[in-house]
N, C-alpha and C positions, 0 to 999 in steps of 0.2 A: 550592646547585645551582639554576640558572635554571629558570624555568617552561618547559614545552614550548612550542614555536613557536606551536602553535595557540592557546594561552592568551595568549601575548604579543601576538598579532595580533588578539585578540578585539575587535571594535569596541565603542565606548562610546556611540555616538549613531546615530540613523537616517541622518545625513548620510554616514557611512562604512560603513553596513551594506550588504553586498553581496547582491543577489538579492531575490526576493519583491516585485518592484515592483507586482504586482497587488494586494498588500495594503498596502504601506507607501510606495509611490511617490506622487508628487504627485496629490492628489485621490482616492486609493484609500481604501477603506472603513475599514480599520484605522488608517491614517494620520490620517484626519479624526477618528476617535474619540480617538486619542491627543492630537491638537492641541486637542480640546475638553476634554480632561482628565476624560473620563467614560467609562472603559472598562468593559465588562461582564466577568463571569467567562467564561473561554474555554478551548477545547481547541485546541491547535496540533497538527495532524495532518500528518505528512510523513515521508519517509525520513530515515535518520540523517545527521548531519553537514551539515544545511542551515540551521542557525541558530535552532533553536527555543529553546534555552536562552538564547542571546545576545539574541534578541528580547525574551524575558521580562525579562531584566535591564535592557535599554534602556528598556522601557516603564516599569518601576518607577523607574529613575533619572530619566527625563525628567519624570515626574509628581511626583518627590520623595516617593515612597511608601516606607514600610518594606518591606523585601524579605526573605522567608523562603523557604528551599528545602528540599525533602525528596526523597529518591529512593525510589521505590516498591519497589526491590529490597531495601533494608535498613531501611525505616521501617514502623511499625505504627500501630494505633489510638492507642496511648499517645503516640507522637510527634506525631500530628495534633492531639490534644487539648492537648498542651503548647504547640504553636504557636498554636492558637486562643485559649487562655488568655492568652498574651502579646499577641496581636493585639487583644484587647478593651481593652487599655490604650493602644493606638496609634490613629492616625487613617488609615483607608484602606489597611491593610496588604495587601500582595500575597503570596500563598502560591503558589510554583511547585513543582509535583510532576512530576518527570521520570519517564517511563515509567509514567504513571498507569494504563495498561492492566494492569499487574501487581498493582494493588490489588484485593483481593477485595471482595465485596459489603459485608461489615461495615466494611471500611476506607473504602469509598466512602460508605457511609451516614453515617459519622462526620463527613463534610464538609457534609452537607446543610443542617443548621441554620445554620451559620456563613455559608454561601454565601447562603442564603435571606434572612437578616437583614442581610447586607452587612457582617458583622464582618470578613470577608476577601474579597478579590477573588481568585478561584482562576484560575491559569493552569496547565493540565495539558498535558504534552507526550506524544505517543504516535506510535509508528510503525505501530500497528495501527488498523484501522477502528473509530472510537469507537462506531459503531452496534452493534458486537458486544461491545466491551470495556468500555464505560462504562454503568453502570446508567441506565435511562431517566429516573429521578427527577433524577439529577445532570445528565444530558445536556440535559434540558429547561430547566435553569437556566443553561446555558452556550451561548455562540456558538461554533460550530466554524469554524475557519479552516484551509484546506488550503494547506500550503506545498509548493512544487514543487522537484523535484530540480534541482541546478545544471546548467546547460548549459556549452558550451565557453567562451562569453564570460565567465561568472562565474568559471570555473576559471582562465582566463587572468588575470583581474583578481587573483585570490588569488596566483598565481605571481608577478606583477609586484610585489605588496605584499611578498611574502617576499624578493624580490631587493632591494628598497629597504631593507627591515629589515636585511639582512645588510650592505648598503653603509654604512648608518649606524653599523655596528659595525666598519667597516674591512675587511670581506671582500667581495671581488668575486665574485659568483655569476653565471655566464653560462649561461643555459638555452638551449642550442642546439637541443634537441629536447624537446618536451613531450608527445608522444603516449603514451609509456609512463606518465608521471605521471598523465595523465588516464584512461588505461585502468585502471590500478591503483586509482585513487581511486573510479571509478564514480560520479561526481557527489557524492561525500562530501567536504566541505571539510576536515574534521578528518583524514581519511585522506590527503588530498592534502598537507596541511601536515606531517603526520607523515612521509610519504615524502620530502618535500624535506629535512626536518631530518635524516633518516637518511643521505641521500646526502651532504649537506653535512658533517655531523659525521664521516663516515668519511674525509673528505679534510682533512688538517691544513694544507693550503696556503692562501695568501691569495687565490689565484685558482682558483676551483672551476668546472669545466666539467660541466654536467649534460646528458647525452644519453640516448637510449633504451637503449643497451647498458649504460651504467653504472647507470642507474636499475633496470633489470630485474635485474642481477646483485646489487646491494645489497639490494633488497627480497626477493628469493628467499632470501637468507641470513638474513633477519630476519623471516620469516613468523610465528615464535613471538611476536614483539613485538606483532603485530596480533591474534593470538589472545588474548593477555592483556588487550588493550584491548577485546576483544569485537567488533572490526570484521570478523571472519571470519564472523559470524552469517549475513549475507545470502549470502556466497559458498557456505557449506555447504548452506543450504536450497536454493540454486540448483542445486548439484551433485546433491542428493537428488532434486529434481523432474526434472532432466534424465535421471537414471538411470531413474526410473520411466517417463518418456516414451520413453526409448530401449530399454525392455524388458530391462533388466539387473537382475535381482533381487539379484545380488551387490553391485553398486555401490550399489543402493538401501539394502540392509541395512547396508553399511559406513557410509554417510553418516548413516543413522538412528542407528547406534551412536555416531558422533561427536557428534551432537546430544544424545543421551541422556547420554553421559558428560560433556558440557559443561554439563548442567543446563538444557537448553532446555525451554520450556513445552510439555508434551505436547499441550495443546489447540491450540496454534499448529501443531504438526506435523499433527495430525488434520484441522485445517481446510484446510491446504494440500493434503492428499490428497483431501479432499472436492471441492475446486475442480478438481483434476486429473482426477478420475473423470468429471466432466462435460465438461471442456474437451478432454481428450486421448483419452478412451475413448468417451464418449457412447453412441450406439446400436449401436456395434460389440459392446458387451456391457453392456446396461442394468443387469445385476446389480452392476457395479462401483460405481455410485452408491449402490446399496442397502447394499453391504458397507461402503463408506466412511462412510456415514451411521451405520451400526450401530457402526463403530469410534469415530466421534466421540462417540456416546452412551455407549459403554463407557468411554472415557477420562474423560468428565465424571462418570460414576457411580462408578467404582472407584478413580480417581486413581492416583497414583504409589506404589510402583513397578510394581504388577501390570499396569498399562495398557500397559507396554512390549511385552507379548506380543501384545496386540491390534494395536498399531502395526506390529509386525513381520509379523503375519499379513496385515494389509491391504496393507502395502507390497509384499510378495512377490506377492500376488494381482494388484495393479494393474500391477506390472512385467511379469507373465507374460500379462496380458490382451491381446486384440486391441485395436488402437488406431484411433481415428478422430477428427478434429477437425471433421467435417462440420457438426455442429449449432452449434459455435462460429463457424465461418465463415459459416453461414447467418444467425446473429444479426448479425454484423458487416455483411454485405451488406444485410440488411433495414434496419439503422440508417442505413447510408450512403444508401440510397434515400429514407428518411424525411427526412434532412437535405437531400438534393438536391431533392426534389419538394415538401416542405412538407406541410401538412395537407390531403391530398386528400380529397374528400367520399366518405363511405361510400355505395356503390351502394344505390339505393332498396330493392331486393329483399332486402338484408341488414339493413336497419334494423328496429329494434323498433317495433311498432305497438300500444301499450297503449291508445290512445284512438281514438274514432270518427273524429275529425278527421284523425289521422295516417293511418288506413286510407284515408280519402277522398283524401288527398294522395298516395297510392301507396306509402306505407311498407309494406314487406314484400310488396308485390305482385309475384308471379312467383317468389317463393322456393319451392323444392321440397324437401320434407322427405326426407332421404336414406333413412330407414327405410321409406318407402313404396315403394321401388324394389328390384328384384332385386339381391342382393349388397350391399344397404345403400349403394348409390352411384348418383348421377345427376350427369352433367356439368353444371356451371353455373359462373358467374364469381364468384370470391371476392376478387378484387383490384380496386382502383379502375381505371377505364378506362385511365388514363394508364400503368398498370403491368401491364396484361393480358399474360400470357405470361411474366412475369419469374420466373425460377427462382432463388430464394435458397438453397434446400437442394439440395445435390448429394451423393447417397449415397456413402459411402466405399467403398474397394476391400477389403471384407471380407465374409465369408460372410453375416452377418446383414443388412448393408445392401445387398448385391447382391440379396438376396431382396426387400428393400423396393423397390429400383430396378425389378425385374421387375413388381411389383405396381403401382407408380405408372405405369409405361409402358403396362401393360395398361389401366389406368383412363383415363389422360389422353392416351393415344396420342402424338401428336407435339407437343402443346401446350407442354410444358415441356422438351422435348428429352431426356427420360429414355430 
């Protein structure tokens, strides 16, 4: 039985590696390290299906290094030690660990000595933020490289590559429309190539026409195929988050159950609810963040399977809560202003004045201490002159934030347009 199309088309050198030009393009940092033959231990962080495993294999092959691979899903400390023992007899061995975020602390600890002594060059791949998932001792010994999701140009290049591959086999594949292929794949190269393979193999003719209607029909009939490959992981967490944001506790609990039955990491679920509590609920209900944080703590303390009850309680609460993204939008607006205006000087009256010289220079001069005034408020300027009057925070249309709007309007009158 032939290997899957994605495996057959896996590139073997940087010259035919698609994407990640910011890392492996001409003059890019990782490309230069590879060309110098002196790569550090590293963590490759990025979404699924964008070439993390392939890049690790190319690095080892280009440098002529022995290459060992482990999956954090089914490997333990014993497997790590066996590879390290083997690597001590080799020169410059590379150990690639897929989904390294699934290794627990003890498993990650088992890597430290070998990485520190240079017995192995570790290349870890993760779809999760390594700041949260990789222990600090190991993270400090690795360089983190962020890989980007494929865009339209990269996906089209993969489609063209697949068409040429089938042509070499004597089959003419004509891709008349590619929108459905790209939508289904969502920037995931493996999912894209799996989809093409499914569509082509369903047609026994020598001339295969691929269009949006045919692609959609074939893929919908084969969704179980993607479930078995684990590619539905991000679709389901997306459905879960959208159910919470859309205030549907029934949808939320259903998708939560799908993840639980599928063996999803409960810490991952709890972390996503923690993010949503701030991003989508915010000050419409500040208790949401507190409950989500308590849920996260509960999950890490009591573990599986009891923690599913806390996950369900939190999911229902978040779904039923009032919603507001006002603080999320405020942060985005403020960051955009910083990027647009640069490092504007801090007004003198807001500067700290710990020394006599600074006081003489006017630092802190004119600052009015709010608690010295009635209602613990006195109007003064807190933004750089160039941004005076800019309103980044706009209270949401909910009971709690409307009260906030009335208070701000009373205090600042027309300054910020509240």
